[in-house]
C-alpha positions in Angstrom: 93.7 86.9 142.9 94.9 89.6 140.5 93.9 89.8 136.8 96.7 88.5 134.6 96.0 91.0 131.9 97.8 94.4 131.8 95.5 97.2 133.1 94.9 98.7 129.7 93.8 95.3 128.3 91.3 94.8 131.1 89.1 97.4 129.5 89.2 96.0 126.0 85.9 95.2 124.4 85.6 91.8 122.5 86.1 93.7 119.3 89.2 95.5 120.6 90.6 92.2 121.8 90.0 90.6 118.4 91.7 93.5 116.6 94.6 93.5 118.9 95.2 89.8 118.5 94.9 90.2 114.7 97.4 93.0 114.4 99.9 91.3 116.7 99.6 88.1 114.6 100.2 90.1 111.4 103.3 91.7 112.9 104.6 88.4 114.3 104.0 86.7 110.9 106.2 89.3 109.2 108.9 88.9 111.9 108.9 85.1 111.6 109.7 85.6 107.9 112.1 88.5 108.6 114.4 86.4 110.8 114.5 83.7 108.1 115.9 86.2 105.6 112.5 86.7 103.9 111.4 90.3 103.7 108.1 89.5 102.0 106.2 89.7 105.2 106.9 93.4 105.7 106.7 94.0 101.9 103.1 92.9 102.0 102.2 94.4 105.5 103.4 97.9 104.7 101.1 100.1 102.7 101.8 100.7 99.1 99.4 103.7 99.1 100.8 105.7 102.0 103.9 104.7 103.9 106.6 106.4 106.0 109.4 104.9 108.0 112.0 106.0 110.6 115.0 103.8 111.2 117.4 104.0 114.1 120.4 104.3 111.9 119.0 106.6 109.2 118.9 110.3 109.7 115.9 111.0 107.4 112.4 109.6 107.2 111.6 107.3 104.3 108.6 108.8 102.6 107.3 106.2 100.2 106.8 102.5 99.7 109.1 102.2 96.7 112.1 103.4 98.7 111.5 101.0 101.5 110.9 98.2 99.0 114.4 98.8 97.6 115.8 98.6 101.2 114.0 95.3 101.7 115.5 94.0 98.5 119.0 95.0 99.7 118.7 92.8 102.8 116.7 89.9 101.4 118.4 86.6 102.4 120.9 88.3 104.7 119.4 88.6 108.2 118.8 85.5 110.3 117.9 84.6 113.8 116.8 81.3 115.4 114.5 83.2 117.8 113.3 86.6 118.9 111.5 88.1 121.8 108.4 90.1 121.1 107.7 91.8 124.4 105.1 94.1 125.9 102.8 94.5 122.8 100.0 97.0 123.1 97.4 98.0 120.6 95.5 101.2 120.8 92.7 101.7 118.2 90.1 104.0 117.0 87.8 103.4 114.0 90.1 102.6 111.0 93.4 103.3 112.7 95.5 101.5 115.3 98.9 101.7 116.8 100.9 98.7 117.8 103.9 99.2 120.1 106.3 96.6 121.4 109.9 95.8 122.2 111.9 93.5 120.0 115.0 91.6 121.0 117.0 89.2 118.8 120.5 88.0 118.3 121.0 87.8 114.5 123.9 86.7 112.4 124.7 90.4 111.8 123.6 92.5 114.9 122.0 92.2 118.3 118.6 93.9 117.9 117.0 95.8 120.7 114.3 98.0 119.4 111.2 99.9 120.5 108.9 99.4 117.6 105.9 101.5 116.6 103.6 100.4 113.8 100.7 102.6 112.8 98.0 100.6 111.0 95.2 101.8 108.8 92.3 99.8 107.3 92.7 99.8 103.5 89.6 98.2 102.0 89.2 95.1 104.1 92.9 94.8 105.2 95.0 96.3 107.9 98.2 97.9 106.5 101.1 99.7 108.2 101.2 103.3 107.1 104.0 104.3 109.4 106.8 102.3 111.1 109.5 103.4 113.5 112.3 101.2 114.8 114.4 103.0 117.5 117.1 101.6 119.6 116.4 100.7 123.2 119.1 102.7 125.0 121.0 101.1 127.9 120.3 104.1 130.1 116.6 103.5 129.6 116.7 99.9 130.9 116.2 98.9 134.5 119.1 97.3 136.2 117.8 96.3 139.7 121.2 95.5 141.2 122.5 98.9 140.2 119.3 100.7 141.3 119.8 99.2 144.8 123.3 100.7 145.0 122.3 104.2 143.8 
């Protein structure tokens, strides 16, 4: 019988498992609010001290919390989805930093979202905050299409 955990999780210590579960729950909590038109989840998750952001539709990096906060205000109450898929999360951590990667799929009232997401967390005092976030499109040519692969 094979282990149901992905290979990288099979080596997690209890502490790493706890941290992974915690960071994933923070992200999913922010997403739960996000898809109800409430941006406060990310506003509180993203670091006010040190924050950068790359977005799939913006050509330059956002270099500060105040700029991203203005962006969040601009979409408050405008983006909704009944559900989303949070797939293939992975947390890699060392000391007071951790990286969460996952794929996000959602059909919203405005766009169909298909993103590779990277969240870099840092411990600030007793809390984990995101100091860098990247949301990039999952490109169709990067997806696996088994019926096409069989033909090629």
